[in-house]
N, C-alpha and C positions, 0 to 999 in steps of 0.2 A: 740544293743547288743555289738558292739565293745567297746563302752564307759565303759561297765561293764565287759568287757573281758569274755563274754559268747559266746560259740560257738554252732552251731547246733548239734554237737556231744554230748554236755551236755544234750540236750533234748532227743536224742536217747538213751543215757546211763542212763537217769533219774537221773542225778547227781545234787543234791541239795546242792551246796556249798554256801559260803558267797557271792560270786559275783552273783550267780543266784538269791539268796534271795534279794540282793540289786536291781537287775533288776526288780524282781517281785514287790518289795515294790514301786519302781518308777512307774511301770505300774498301780498298784492298786491306787496310789495317783492321777495319771493322769486321770484314768478312773472315779474315784470318782468326780474329778473336772468337767469332761465332763457331768456326770450325773447331778450334781448341776446346771451347766449352762443350760442344756437341760430342767430342770424343769420350766424354764421361759416360755417354749412353752405351758405348760399345759393350761394356760388361753386362748389360741387361738384355742384349740381343743374342740370338742364336742362329746357327745355320746360314741359309742363303741370304736372309735379310741382313744379317750382320755383315756378310761379305759385300753385299751390294752397297750398304751404307758406307763401309770403309772404303770401297772403290770410289764412291762419289766424293767423299771427303778428300781422298788422296789425289783424285783428278782435279778437283777444285783448287787444292793447294798448289799443284803443279802449274795450273794456269796463272794463279796469283804470282808465283815465282817468275814466270815468264813475263808477266806485265811489269813487275819490279825491275827485272833484268833489262828490259827494253826502256827503262826510265819513264814508264807510264805513257809512252807514245803508242797508243793502240790503233790509231787510224793509218799511220804509215806502214806499220808492220803488225798485223793482227796476230795475237798469240795462238798458236796451233800446236796440238799434240802430235808427235810423230811415233813411229813404231817402237823406238827405244823408250819413249815416255810411257807408252801403254804397257810395255813389259815391266818397267820399274813400278808402275802403279799397281799392276796385278800382284807382283811379288810383295810390295808393301802391304797391300790389302790382306794377303794371306798370312804373312809372317809377323807383322807388327801388331802388338796388342793394343 
């Protein structure tokens, strides 16, 4: 947070300025990289655990996409999953290797 000159007070005040957006962009990119790296584990998992982990990753990726699409403005419009999102996440979890 220090690198981006973001303070805890900005969170409390729900202040979405350029620095906060840069921090969020960095965090989204880092999280996306971790998800991509973690997908390598899918081949080692089986059954329900594999489905649950794939569901978690797909859901997380969908939220990240919504944050990006909203130009990292999370306070004015919080990213939420709708019914269509849940269906696509489920299908992706089942059919994507």
